[in-house]
C-alpha positions as CSV (number, residue, x, y, z in Angstrom):
1,M,70.5,61.3,-0.1
2,T,67.4,64.0,-0.6
3,R,65.1,63.7,-3.3
4,I,62.2,65.9,-4.7
5,N,61.1,64.5,-7.7
6,T,59.8,61.3,-6.3
7,N,58.4,61.2,-3.1
8,V,58.8,57.6,-2.7
9,S,57.5,57.7,1.1
10,S,54.6,59.4,-0.4
11,L,54.1,56.4,-2.7
12,I,54.3,53.8,0.2
13,A,52.2,55.6,2.3
14,Q,49.3,56.0,-0.2
15,N,49.6,52.4,-1.2
16,V,49.4,51.1,2.0
17,L,46.6,53.4,3.1
18,G,44.7,52.1,0.2
19,R,44.9,48.5,1.3
20,N,43.7,49.5,4.1
21,N,41.1,51.4,2.9
22,K,40.0,48.0,0.5
23,S,39.9,46.2,4.0
24,L,37.7,48.6,5.9
25,G,35.8,48.2,2.7
26,V,35.1,44.7,3.0
27,A,34.7,44.6,7.0
28,L,32.2,47.3,6.5
29,E,30.6,45.3,3.4
30,R,30.4,42.2,5.3
31,L,28.9,43.6,8.2
32,S,25.9,45.6,6.4
33,T,25.1,42.1,4.8
34,G,25.5,39.7,7.4
35,L,27.3,37.5,5.0
36,R,31.1,36.2,4.9
37,I,30.6,35.5,0.9
38,N,29.3,38.8,-1.0
39,R,31.1,38.2,-4.4
40,G,33.1,35.1,-6.1
41,K,36.4,36.7,-5.0
42,D,35.7,36.4,-0.8
43,D,35.8,32.6,-1.1
44,P,35.5,30.7,-4.6
45,A,35.3,27.3,-3.1
46,G,33.2,28.8,-0.5
47,L,30.7,30.3,-2.9
48,I,30.5,27.1,-5.1
49,A,30.1,25.2,-1.5
50,S,27.3,27.4,-0.5
51,E,25.3,28.1,-3.7
52,A,25.1,24.2,-3.7
53,L,23.5,24.0,-0.4
54,R,21.1,26.5,-1.5
55,S,20.3,25.0,-3.8
56,E,19.5,21.7,-1.7
57,K,17.5,24.0,0.7
58,A,15.3,25.3,-1.9
59,G,14.4,21.5,-2.7
60,L,13.8,20.7,0.8
61,N,11.7,23.5,1.5
62,A,9.3,22.7,-1.7
63,A,9.4,19.0,-0.7
64,I,8.5,19.9,2.7
65,S,5.4,22.2,0.9
66,N,4.8,19.3,-1.3
67,A,4.8,16.5,2.0
68,D,2.1,19.2,3.5
69,R,-0.3,19.4,0.5
70,S,0.1,15.4,0.0
71,E,-1.9,15.4,3.5
72,Q,-4.2,17.7,2.8
73,V,-5.1,15.8,-0.3
74,V,-5.3,12.3,2.1
75,N,-7.0,14.1,4.5
76,I,-10.0,15.1,2.3
77,A,-10.2,11.3,0.9
78,E,-10.1,9.9,4.1
79,G,-13.3,11.6,4.9
80,G,-15.2,10.8,2.2
81,L,-14.1,6.9,2.7
82,Q,-15.3,7.5,6.5
83,E,-19.1,8.1,5.4
84,V,-18.7,5.5,2.8
85,S,-17.7,3.0,5.6
86,N,-20.4,4.2,7.7
87,L,-22.9,4.0,5.3
88,L,-21.7,0.3,4.4
89,V,-22.2,-0.5,8.0
90,E,-25.6,0.2,8.1
91,L,-25.9,-1.5,4.8
92,Q,-24.8,-5.0,6.3
93,G,-27.7,-4.2,9.1
94,L,-30.5,-3.7,6.8
95,I,-29.3,-7.0,4.8
96,T,-29.5,-8.8,8.1
97,T,-33.1,-7.6,8.8
98,S,-34.4,-8.1,5.7
99,A,-33.0,-11.9,6.1
100,N,-36.0,-12.2,8.9
101,T,-38.5,-12.7,5.9
102,A,-41.1,-14.4,8.7
103,G,-41.3,-11.0,10.7
104,L,-41.5,-8.7,8.1
105,S,-44.0,-7.7,6.1
106,T,-44.1,-6.9,2.3
107,E,-44.1,-3.4,2.9
108,E,-41.2,-3.7,5.5
109,K,-39.1,-5.4,2.9
110,E,-39.8,-2.7,0.3
111,A,-39.3,0.1,2.8
112,N,-35.9,-1.7,3.2
113,Q,-35.2,-1.5,-0.5
114,L,-35.6,2.0,-0.5
115,Q,-33.1,2.5,2.3
116,I,-30.4,0.4,0.4
117,D,-30.8,2.2,-3.0
118,S,-30.6,5.6,-0.9
119,I,-27.8,4.1,0.5
120,L,-26.3,2.8,-2.9
121,Q,-27.2,6.4,-4.8
122,T,-25.2,8.2,-1.5
123,I,-22.1,5.8,-2.0
124,D,-22.1,6.6,-5.6
125,R,-22.8,10.4,-5.0
126,V,-19.7,10.9,-2.5
127,S,-17.4,9.0,-4.7
128,G,-18.1,11.1,-7.7
129,S,-18.2,14.6,-5.5
130,T,-15.1,14.1,-3.1
131,E,-12.5,16.3,-4.5
132,F,-9.4,18.3,-4.1
133,Q,-9.4,21.8,-6.1
134,G,-11.4,20.1,-8.5
135,T,-9.9,16.6,-9.1
136,K,-12.0,13.9,-7.8
137,L,-10.2,11.6,-5.4
138,L,-12.7,8.5,-5.3
139,N,-14.2,8.4,-8.8
140,G,-11.1,6.2,-10.6
141,N,-8.9,9.2,-11.0
142,Y,-6.4,8.3,-9.5
143,E,-6.8,4.7,-10.3
144,Y,-3.8,2.6,-12.3
145,Q,-4.4,1.6,-15.9
146,T,-4.0,-1.7,-17.0
147,T,-3.9,-3.8,-20.2
148,A,-3.2,-7.2,-21.5
149,V,-4.7,-8.9,-18.0
150,A,-4.5,-12.6,-18.5
151,A,-7.7,-15.1,-18.5
152,T,-5.8,-16.5,-15.8
153,V,-6.5,-13.5,-13.4
154,T,-9.7,-13.0,-11.6
155,D,-9.0,-10.0,-9.5
156,F,-6.4,-7.8,-9.2
157,E,-5.4,-4.6,-7.8
158,V,-2.9,-1.9,-8.0
159,R,-2.1,0.0,-5.1
160,G,0.8,1.4,-6.0
161,A,3.7,1.4,-8.9
162,K,6.6,4.1,-9.8
163,L,6.4,4.1,-13.5
164,D,9.5,5.6,-15.3
165,G,8.3,7.8,-17.7
166,T,6.1,6.7,-20.3
167,N,7.5,2.9,-20.3
168,N,4.4,0.4,-18.9
169,L,5.6,-1.4,-16.3
170,S,4.7,-5.7,-16.6
171,V,3.5,-7.9,-13.6
172,D,5.1,-10.8,-14.0
173,A,4.5,-13.8,-11.7
174,V,6.2,-17.0,-11.3
175,V,4.7,-20.0,-9.5
176,T,6.4,-22.4,-6.9
177,Q,3.6,-23.8,-5.2
178,S,0.4,-24.3,-6.1
179,A,-2.5,-23.5,-4.5
180,Q,-4.5,-26.3,-2.7
181,Q,-7.9,-27.1,-1.3
182,A,-7.9,-29.2,1.9
183,G,-9.8,-32.6,1.6
184,L,-10.4,-36.0,2.5
185,Y,-11.7,-39.2,0.1
186,L,-14.1,-41.4,1.7
187,S,-14.3,-45.1,0.2
188,F,-17.7,-46.8,1.3
189,G,-17.1,-50.0,-1.2
190,G,-20.3,-49.3,-3.0
191,A,-22.7,-46.9,-4.4
192,A,-24.9,-47.2,-0.8
193,L,-24.2,-47.7,2.5
194,D,-23.5,-51.1,3.6
195,L,-23.9,-51.8,7.0
196,T,-24.2,-54.5,9.2
197,G,-27.3,-54.0,10.0
198,A,-30.9,-52.5,9.3
199,S,-30.9,-50.6,12.5
200,S,-27.3,-49.8,12.4
201,Q,-26.0,-46.1,12.1
202,F,-22.8,-44.3,10.2
203,V,-22.8,-41.3,12.1
204,F,-20.0,-38.7,11.2
205,E,-19.0,-35.2,11.9
206,V,-17.8,-32.9,9.0
207,A,-15.6,-30.0,10.0
208,G,-14.0,-27.0,8.2
209,E,-13.3,-23.7,8.4
210,K,-16.6,-22.0,8.8
211,G,-17.5,-24.9,11.3
212,S,-18.9,-28.5,12.0
213,R,-21.8,-30.8,11.8
214,E,-23.2,-34.1,12.4
215,F,-24.5,-36.6,9.9
216,Q,-26.5,-39.7,10.6
217,F,-27.2,-42.5,7.7
218,S,-28.8,-45.7,7.7
219,S,-27.6,-48.9,5.4
220,G,-28.7,-48.7,1.9
221,D,-28.4,-44.8,2.2
222,T,-27.1,-43.8,-1.2
223,L,-23.8,-41.9,-1.5
224,A,-25.7,-39.4,-3.5
225,S,-28.2,-38.3,-0.5
226,I,-24.9,-38.2,1.9
227,V,-23.6,-35.6,-0.4
228,A,-26.9,-33.8,-0.9
229,A,-26.9,-33.5,3.0
230,V,-23.5,-32.6,3.7
231,N,-24.0,-30.0,0.9
232,T,-27.0,-28.3,2.8
233,F,-24.6,-27.6,5.1
234,T,-21.8,-25.9,3.3
235,D,-22.8,-22.1,4.2
236,V,-22.2,-23.9,8.1
237,T,-19.0,-25.7,7.4
238,G,-17.5,-24.4,4.6
239,V,-17.4,-27.8,2.9
240,T,-18.3,-29.3,-0.5
241,A,-19.0,-33.1,-1.3
242,T,-19.5,-34.3,-4.5
243,V,-19.8,-38.4,-5.4
244,S,-16.3,-39.9,-6.7
245,G,-16.3,-42.5,-9.1
246,T,-19.3,-45.3,-7.7
247,T,-18.0,-46.1,-4.6
248,A,-16.8,-43.0,-2.8
249,I,-17.5,-39.3,-1.9
250,K,-15.0,-36.4,-2.0
251,L,-15.0,-33.7,0.8
252,A,-13.4,-30.3,0.0
253,S,-13.0,-26.8,1.2
254,E,-14.6,-24.3,-0.8
255,E,-11.9,-22.0,-0.9
256,Y,-8.0,-22.4,-1.2
257,G,-5.7,-22.2,1.4
258,S,-3.7,-22.7,4.9
259,N,-6.3,-21.6,6.2
260,E,-9.2,-23.9,4.8
261,F,-9.5,-27.4,6.4
262,V,-11.4,-30.5,6.3
263,S,-12.0,-32.7,9.1
264,V,-13.6,-36.0,9.3
265,S,-14.9,-37.5,12.9
266,V,-16.4,-41.3,12.9
267,V,-18.7,-41.6,15.6
268,D,-19.7,-44.6,14.8
269,D,-19.0,-46.3,11.9
270,G,-22.4,-48.7,11.8
271,G,-20.0,-51.9,10.5
272,S,-19.5,-50.2,7.3
273,A,-17.8,-52.2,4.6
274,G,-16.0,-49.5,3.3
275,D,-12.0,-49.0,3.9
276,G,-12.1,-45.9,5.5
277,I,-10.7,-42.5,4.6
278,H,-8.3,-41.5,2.2
279,T,-5.8,-38.4,1.7
280,Y,-5.2,-37.0,-1.8
281,T,-1.7,-37.0,-3.3
282,A,0.6,-34.0,-2.8
283,T,0.7,-33.5,-6.4
284,D,-2.8,-33.7,-7.7
285,F,-6.3,-32.7,-5.7
286,D,-8.1,-35.2,-7.8
287,V,-5.8,-38.6,-6.9
288,A,-6.4,-40.1,-3.6
289,T,-3.9,-42.2,-1.7
290,T,-4.0,-45.7,-2.2
291,A,-4.0,-47.2,0.9
292,A,-6.4,-45.6,3.7
293,T,-5.3,-43.1,6.3
294,A,-7.4,-44.7,8.8
295,A,-10.5,-46.9,8.7
296,F,-13.4,-45.6,9.5
297,A,-13.5,-47.6,13.1
298,A,-10.3,-45.7,13.5
299,A,-11.4,-42.2,12.8
300,S,-13.2,-41.3,16.2
301,N,-10.3,-38.7,16.9
302,G,-10.6,-37.0,13.4
303,I,-8.5,-37.3,10.2
304,R,-7.5,-33.4,9.1
305,D,-6.4,-32.1,5.5
306,E,-5.4,-28.4,5.3
307,G,-4.8,-26.7,2.2
308,Q,-2.0,-24.8,0.6
309,D,-1.4,-21.6,-0.2
310,I,0.3,-20.2,-3.6
311,T,3.5,-19.1,-3.1
312,G,6.2,-17.4,-5.8
313,T,7.6,-14.3,-7.1
314,I,6.6,-11.2,-8.7
315,N,8.7,-9.4,-10.6
316,G,11.6,-11.0,-8.8
317,L,10.1,-10.4,-5.5
318,T,9.2,-12.8,-3.1
319,A,5.6,-12.5,-2.8
320,V,2.4,-13.4,-0.1
321,G,0.8,-16.1,-1.0
322,Q,-3.2,-16.5,0.3
323,G,-4.9,-19.0,-0.9
324,R,-5.3,-18.0,-4.6
325,T,-4.1,-14.7,-4.1
326,M,-0.8,-13.2,-4.5
327,S,0.8,-10.1,-3.6
328,V,3.6,-8.1,-3.2
329,N,4.6,-4.6,-1.4
330,S,7.9,-2.9,-2.2
331,D,9.0,1.0,-2.9
332,F,8.0,0.9,-6.4
333,L,5.5,-1.6,-6.8
334,D,2.4,-2.9,-4.5
335,V,-0.4,-5.3,-6.7
336,E,-2.5,-8.3,-5.5
337,F,-4.3,-10.4,-8.0
338,S,-6.0,-14.1,-7.8
339,L,-5.5,-16.7,-10.1
340,N,-8.4,-19.1,-11.4
341,N,-8.2,-22.3,-10.1
342,T,-6.3,-23.8,-13.1
343,A,-3.4,-21.2,-13.1
344,A,-3.4,-21.4,-9.2
345,Q,-2.5,-24.9,-9.5
346,A,0.2,-25.3,-11.8
347,L,3.6,-24.4,-11.6
348,G,5.2,-22.0,-14.1
349,A,5.4,-18.1,-15.5
350,V,2.3,-16.0,-15.2
351,A,2.4,-12.6,-17.3
352,A,-0.6,-11.0,-15.5
353,F,-0.9,-7.4,-16.4
354,D,0.8,-4.5,-18.1
355,I,0.8,-0.9,-16.0
356,T,0.4,1.8,-18.6
357,G,0.1,4.8,-16.2
358,G,-2.5,6.4,-13.3
359,G,-1.9,6.7,-10.1
360,A,-0.9,9.8,-7.7
361,D,2.6,10.7,-7.6
362,F,3.5,12.9,-4.7
363,Q,7.3,14.5,-4.9
364,L,8.2,14.0,-1.1
365,A,12.2,14.4,-1.6
366,S,14.2,17.1,-3.1
367,D,15.8,15.5,-6.1
368,V,13.5,14.9,-8.7
369,N,13.9,11.1,-9.6
370,I,11.9,7.3,-9.6
371,A,13.0,6.9,-5.8
372,G,12.1,10.6,-4.2
373,K,8.9,9.6,-5.7
374,V,6.2,8.1,-3.6
375,S,2.9,6.4,-5.7
376,L,-0.2,5.5,-4.3
377,G,-3.6,4.2,-6.3
378,I,-6.8,5.2,-5.2
379,G,-9.7,2.9,-6.8
380,D,-13.3,3.7,-7.8
381,L,-15.5,3.4,-4.9
382,S,-18.4,3.6,-6.6
383,A,-21.0,1.2,-6.1
384,R,-20.5,-0.6,-9.6
385,K,-17.3,-1.6,-8.1
386,L,-17.2,-2.5,-4.7
387,G,-17.3,-6.8,-4.4
388,N,-15.6,-9.2,-6.5
389,S,-16.1,-11.0,-9.6
390,T,-16.9,-14.3,-7.8
391,D,-19.8,-13.2,-5.8
392,G,-21.1,-9.9,-7.4
393,F,-20.8,-6.2,-7.0
394,L,-22.6,-3.7,-4.6
395,D,-24.9,-2.1,-7.2
396,D,-26.6,-5.9,-7.6
397,L,-28.1,-5.1,-4.1
398,A,-30.2,-2.3,-5.8
399,S,-34.4,-2.9,-6.8
400,G,-34.6,-5.6,-9.9
401,K,-30.9,-6.7,-9.4
402,S,-30.2,-10.1,-8.3
403,F,-30.0,-9.4,-4.7
404,N,-32.6,-7.3,-3.7
405,V,-34.2,-7.9,-0.3
406,V,-37.7,-7.6,-1.8
407,D,-37.5,-10.8,-3.4
408,G,-35.5,-12.3,-0.6
409,N,-33.2,-13.7,-3.0
410,N,-29.7,-15.1,-2.1
411,L,-29.4,-12.9,0.7
412,D,-26.2,-14.8,2.0
413,T,-24.6,-14.0,-0.9
414,A,-25.5,-10.1,-0.9
415,Q,-24.0,-10.1,2.8
416,S,-21.3,-11.4,1.3
417,I,-20.6,-8.8,-1.1
418,V,-21.4,-6.1,1.6
419,S,-18.6,-7.4,3.9
420,D,-16.0,-7.2,0.7
421,A,-16.9,-4.3,0.2
422,I,-16.6,-3.1,3.7
423,N,-13.0,-4.9,4.0
424,Q,-12.1,-3.0,0.7
425,V,-12.8,0.1,1.8
426,S,-11.3,-0.3,5.3
427,S,-8.1,-1.3,3.3
428,T,-8.0,1.9,1.0
429,R,-8.5,3.6,4.6
430,G,-5.9,1.8,6.1
431,R,-3.6,2.3,3.3
432,L,-4.1,5.9,3.1
433,G,-3.7,6.0,7.1
434,A,0.1,4.3,6.5
435,F,0.8,6.9,4.1
436,Q,0.0,10.0,6.1
437,K,1.6,8.3,9.3
438,N,4.8,6.1,8.0
439,V,5.6,8.0,5.2
440,V,4.4,11.5,4.6
441,G,5.0,12.2,8.6
442,A,8.4,10.5,8.6
443,T,9.1,12.3,5.5
444,Q,8.2,15.7,7.2
445,R,10.4,15.0,10.1
446,S,13.4,13.9,8.0
447,L,13.3,16.6,5.6
448,S,12.5,19.1,8.6
449,T,16.0,18.0,10.4
450,A,18.1,17.8,7.1
451,L,17.0,21.6,6.4
452,E,17.8,22.9,9.7
453,N,21.7,20.7,9.3
454,I,22.2,22.0,5.5
455,T,21.0,25.6,6.5
456,A,23.6,25.5,9.9
457,A,26.4,23.9,7.2
458,E,25.5,27.2,4.6
459,S,26.0,29.5,7.8
460,V,29.0,28.0,8.5
461,I,30.4,28.8,5.0
462,R,28.3,32.1,4.2
463,D,27.6,34.2,7.2
464,A,29.9,36.8,8.3
465,D,31.6,36.3,12.3
466,F,30.3,39.9,13.5
467,A,32.8,39.2,16.7
468,A,35.6,39.2,14.4
469,E,34.4,41.5,11.7
470,T,34.0,44.0,14.4
471,A,37.4,43.7,15.0
472,A,38.7,43.8,11.9
473,L,36.9,47.0,11.3
474,T,38.4,48.5,14.5
475,R,41.6,47.6,13.1
476,N,40.9,48.7,9.7
477,Q,39.8,52.0,11.1
478,V,43.0,52.8,13.2
479,L,45.0,51.0,10.4
480,V,43.3,54.0,8.0
481,S,43.8,57.0,10.3
482,A,47.2,56.0,10.8
483,S,47.9,55.8,7.5
484,T,46.6,59.3,6.7
485,N,48.2,61.0,9.0
486,V,51.8,59.0,7.9
487,L,50.7,60.1,4.1
488,A,50.2,64.1,5.7
489,L,53.8,63.9,7.1
490,A,55.5,61.8,3.6
491,N,53.8,64.5,1.5
492,Q,55.7,67.5,4.0
493,S,59.2,66.2,3.8
494,P,60.0,68.1,0.5
495,Q,59.6,70.7,2.3
496,N,62.3,70.6,4.3
497,V,64.5,70.5,1.1
498,L,63.8,74.5,0.5
499,G,66.2,75.0,3.5
500,L,69.2,73.7,1.4
501,L,68.2,76.8,-1.7
502,G,69.2,79.1,0.7
């Protein structure tokens, strides 16, 4: 059957040629762009997956950039801290030198005080001038703001806290074990020593966390005189003495905690009429045990009592206790605070303070949420802030203040203030160093690895396989050429009908 009105063969050839041209166009597009997916119709599911991976890549690249920027901020802060640390070490030497009062003239003391004043001024200048892009780093800009500080909290430091929006973070503690001093109770049976003879001696050694000292007393020496002698060497032993009642002496460590101890060794009891050495009850440091732990004559090897650290929880986390100080360090809260003597020895809940804002927040993850943020507090390192509320602060060493070296008053306390300031600066440097090494460094490596893997996953989904696409290009070129030739033949076939018309 032969028809010319409808050339079916030509239609078939046109249809096939159109499909081959479309396939050839797809191959050319993929080879020119390098992508297997250029529009949604190429692979709808693959497009959705690859766009999600692209979004993750953008977040990871930004997080890597944030980590690099964070390291630069910390490097600048570290430079300022190092200079402050060097100044404090020099200050410590000046105080020790100035304590040699017999070997220094007034002019030399005044010269030392001028150097101390200059150091304090330089510390203030460094803390106020260390900055990154106009933002001061060491003047308290990145210090956490707190309110509702309990009267029982003596000193506190917020080193890190993640705040959720505008909500305050309350720091609440529960004391489950009280802090205790080390202490012993020496019962002499009277207000003065009663020994067997006028020439008898009561010889005993008192030892504490700082050191030891031996004392000798004769019959008739009062308990008050013994207490005065022991307290004269408190700086050497770390032990204080008080008269307890009318017949005994209470020896106690200056500080609280398991590092503190009081030890008494009786070298010669001199035939003392007292009943010996008592310890204190576990529940009350002011109540001695009824029975003596050892008679004076039996205490030649020493009777020792140790202090006790405070323990408990802070915001539901187990706290580390040292003396009267509790601390906790987690990914969302890093705080330390000390309680006064009364609160540290009482079991129960303590509402310490509220954190309302502040700190330095570093976004070190691709997802912007509280889990991907690292918060760090950098306190004010000026002279008026370095030190503690018990001994004093660094600016108390300035001319005209409490501990200036010209007057030579309380230089031992001045040295303690400087030592505490050195510890504060060193602690801050250590925290920043740990942040750089363990947080920023690990984050950079982790993010780089994640970026590499996500990029590879996106490439598998979206990138064109050039080997397959060049093969498809060649195939489609051949098919287009063949389809074109077939279409030409199909268009010529109706001409053969003319032969039937004669």
